[in-house]
C-alpha positions as CSV (number, residue, x, y, z in Angstrom):
1,M,17.6,-72.9,75.1
2,V,16.0,-69.7,76.3
3,N,18.7,-67.7,74.7
4,R,18.2,-69.4,71.4
5,V,14.5,-68.7,71.5
6,R,15.2,-65.1,72.4
7,K,17.7,-64.8,69.5
8,A,15.2,-66.3,67.1
9,R,12.5,-63.9,68.2
10,E,14.9,-61.0,67.8
11,Q,15.9,-62.1,64.3
12,K,12.2,-62.4,63.3
13,M,11.5,-59.0,64.7
14,G,14.5,-57.6,62.9
15,K,13.3,-59.1,59.7
16,K,9.8,-57.7,60.2
17,S,11.1,-54.2,61.0
18,Y,13.5,-54.3,57.9
19,L,10.6,-55.4,55.7
20,A,8.4,-52.7,57.1
21,M,11.1,-50.1,56.6
22,R,11.5,-51.2,52.9
23,R,7.8,-51.1,52.5
24,D,7.6,-47.6,53.8
25,Q,10.5,-46.5,51.6
26,G,8.7,-48.0,48.6
27,M,5.5,-46.2,49.5
28,E,7.4,-42.9,49.9
29,S,9.2,-43.4,46.6
30,S,5.9,-44.1,44.8
31,L,4.3,-41.0,46.4
32,L,7.3,-38.8,45.3
33,A,7.1,-40.2,41.8
34,S,3.4,-39.6,41.7
35,D,3.8,-36.0,42.9
36,F,6.6,-35.4,40.4
37,Q,4.4,-36.8,37.6
38,D,1.5,-34.5,38.7
39,L,3.9,-31.5,38.7
40,T,5.2,-32.4,35.2
41,N,1.6,-32.7,33.9
42,A,0.6,-29.4,35.4
43,A,3.7,-27.7,33.9
44,K,2.9,-29.2,30.5
45,K,-0.7,-28.0,30.7
46,L,0.4,-24.5,31.7
47,A,2.9,-24.4,28.9
48,N,0.3,-25.5,26.4
49,H,-2.2,-22.9,27.6
50,A,0.4,-20.2,27.5
51,V,1.4,-21.1,23.9
52,K,-2.2,-21.3,22.9
53,L,-3.1,-17.9,24.4
54,G,0.1,-16.3,23.0
55,G,-0.7,-17.7,19.6
56,L,-4.2,-16.4,19.7
57,G,-3.1,-13.0,20.9
58,F,-0.4,-12.8,18.2
59,G,-2.9,-13.8,15.6
60,T,-5.4,-11.2,16.7
61,T,-2.8,-8.4,16.7
62,F,-1.5,-9.5,13.2
63,L,-5.0,-9.5,11.7
64,E,-5.7,-6.2,13.3
65,W,-2.7,-4.7,11.4
66,I,-4.0,-6.3,8.2
67,A,-7.5,-4.9,8.6
68,A,-6.3,-1.4,9.4
69,F,-3.9,-1.2,6.5
70,A,-6.6,-2.7,4.2
71,A,-8.9,0.1,5.2
72,I,-6.1,2.7,4.6
73,Y,-5.5,1.0,1.2
74,L,-9.2,1.4,0.3
75,L,-9.1,5.1,1.3
76,I,-6.1,5.6,-1.1
77,L,-8.1,3.8,-3.9
78,D,-11.1,6.1,-3.2
79,R,-8.9,9.1,-3.8
80,T,-7.3,7.6,-7.0
81,N,-9.4,5.2,-9.1
82,W,-12.3,3.9,-7.0
83,K,-14.9,6.2,-8.6
84,T,-18.2,4.9,-7.1
85,N,-20.9,6.3,-4.8
86,I,-19.9,4.1,-1.9
87,L,-19.9,5.8,1.4
88,T,-16.2,5.3,2.0
89,G,-16.4,7.7,4.9
90,L,-17.3,4.6,6.9
91,L,-13.7,3.5,6.6
92,I,-12.7,6.2,9.1
93,P,-14.6,4.7,12.1
94,Y,-13.4,1.2,10.9
95,I,-9.8,2.4,11.1
96,F,-10.6,4.0,14.5
97,F,-11.7,0.7,15.9
98,T,-9.1,-1.5,14.3
99,L,-6.0,0.6,14.5
100,P,-3.3,-1.2,16.5
101,S,-2.9,0.0,20.0
102,I,0.6,1.2,19.6
103,L,-0.4,3.6,16.7
104,F,-3.7,4.5,18.4
105,S,-1.9,5.6,21.6
106,L,0.7,7.5,19.6
107,L,-1.9,9.4,17.6
108,R,-4.1,10.0,20.7
109,G,-1.1,11.7,22.5
110,D,0.7,14.9,21.7
111,V,1.7,13.7,18.2
112,G,-1.9,13.4,17.1
113,K,-2.8,16.7,18.8
114,W,-0.1,18.6,16.9
115,I,-1.2,17.0,13.6
116,A,-4.8,17.8,14.3
117,F,-3.9,21.4,15.3
118,V,-1.9,22.0,12.1
119,A,-4.6,20.4,10.0
120,V,-7.3,22.7,11.5
121,I,-5.1,25.8,11.0
122,L,-4.5,24.9,7.4
123,R,-8.2,24.2,6.7
124,L,-9.4,27.4,8.4
125,F,-6.8,30.0,7.2
126,F,-5.2,28.4,4.2
127,P,-7.9,26.4,2.5
128,K,-6.2,26.6,-0.9
129,R,-3.2,24.9,0.6
130,F,-5.2,22.1,2.2
131,P,-5.6,19.4,-0.5
132,D,-8.8,17.4,-0.7
133,W,-7.1,14.1,-0.2
134,L,-6.1,15.2,3.3
135,E,-9.7,15.6,4.5
136,M,-10.2,11.9,5.4
137,P,-6.9,11.5,7.2
138,G,-7.4,14.8,9.0
139,A,-10.9,13.6,10.1
140,L,-9.4,10.3,11.4
141,I,-6.8,12.2,13.4
142,L,-9.4,14.5,14.9
143,L,-11.6,11.6,15.7
144,I,-8.8,9.8,17.5
145,V,-7.8,12.9,19.5
146,V,-11.2,14.1,20.6
147,A,-13.0,10.8,21.0
148,P,-14.2,10.3,24.6
149,S,-12.9,7.4,26.6
150,L,-16.2,5.6,26.2
151,F,-15.4,5.1,22.5
152,A,-11.6,5.2,22.7
153,S,-11.3,2.6,25.5
154,T,-14.5,0.9,26.3
155,I,-16.2,0.3,22.9
156,R,-13.0,0.1,20.9
157,N,-11.7,-2.8,23.1
158,N,-15.1,-4.5,23.3
159,W,-17.2,-6.8,21.1
160,I,-19.4,-3.8,20.2
161,G,-16.5,-2.2,18.3
162,V,-15.8,-5.5,16.6
163,F,-19.5,-5.8,15.6
164,I,-19.4,-2.3,14.2
165,C,-16.4,-3.2,12.0
166,L,-18.1,-6.3,10.8
167,A,-21.3,-4.3,9.9
168,I,-19.2,-1.7,8.0
169,A,-17.4,-4.4,6.1
170,C,-20.7,-6.1,5.1
171,Y,-22.2,-2.8,3.9
172,L,-19.1,-1.8,1.8
173,L,-19.0,-5.3,0.2
174,Q,-22.6,-5.3,-0.8
175,E,-22.4,-1.7,-2.1
176,H,-19.3,-2.5,-4.0
177,I,-20.9,-5.5,-5.7
178,R,-24.0,-3.5,-6.5
179,A,-21.9,-0.6,-8.0
180,S,-19.9,-3.1,-10.0
181,G,-23.0,-4.6,-11.5
182,G,-22.9,-8.0,-9.8
183,F,-20.5,-10.4,-8.0
184,R,-18.7,-11.6,-11.1
185,N,-18.1,-8.0,-12.4
186,S,-16.6,-7.1,-9.0
187,F,-13.8,-9.5,-9.9
188,T,-13.5,-8.8,-13.6
189,K,-13.9,-5.0,-14.1
190,A,-11.0,-2.7,-14.1
191,H,-9.7,-2.2,-10.6
192,G,-12.5,-4.5,-9.4
193,I,-10.2,-7.3,-8.1
194,S,-8.1,-4.9,-6.0
195,N,-11.1,-3.2,-4.5
196,T,-12.9,-6.5,-3.8
197,V,-9.8,-8.1,-2.2
198,G,-9.3,-5.0,0.0
199,I,-12.9,-5.1,1.2
200,I,-12.7,-8.9,1.9
201,L,-9.7,-8.2,4.1
202,L,-11.9,-6.0,6.2
203,F,-13.8,-9.1,7.3
204,V,-10.7,-10.9,8.6
205,Y,-10.1,-9.2,11.9
206,P,-13.7,-8.7,13.2
207,A,-14.6,-12.3,12.2
208,W,-11.5,-13.7,14.1
209,A,-12.1,-11.4,17.1
210,L,-15.8,-12.6,17.4
211,L,-14.6,-16.2,17.1
212,I,-12.1,-15.7,19.9
213,D,-14.8,-14.1,22.1
214,L,-17.1,-17.1,21.6
215,L,-14.3,-19.5,22.5
């Protein structure tokens, strides 16, 4: 009788320990599943942020190229058929602030120094061989080469440089509209459309860069 009671107790205790072990295993499995889910969510968030930041960075660089080449395009027009009294010399600092970093670093190095050196020699000793259309590009190269780091690094890569570009674009647009005789004429006169589109493209990069800074 005593043995039966003892066996019954042992069986009950075995069942309890088995159930407790299963319960513990279930809790461990749920904890592992929860941790795995947390890691998955964290990885997804990290990937989304990386894609977002990468897309914004690519968009900023792309618009920077567009703005710089739009300013160069307007300089070419100024030397060909853009015969107005607009202060197109402002395009030089605009290009200085929007020129992509890879080109800016190249021109700020020995390549730009040699170009500036040759340009100065031609302008000083062979003025007849120095065409007028090279004055603006030569001034740009000189500005890039001799600019102090305050402008070449700090202001150029800061919102101050972006704001300067935006102010230049606003000034050129209102001067172009005034010189064309009104907003409608700026789109209908000869060469008006190409000039207006070029100036509007100057707004793309600074507006986008200021938006990114606000975000």
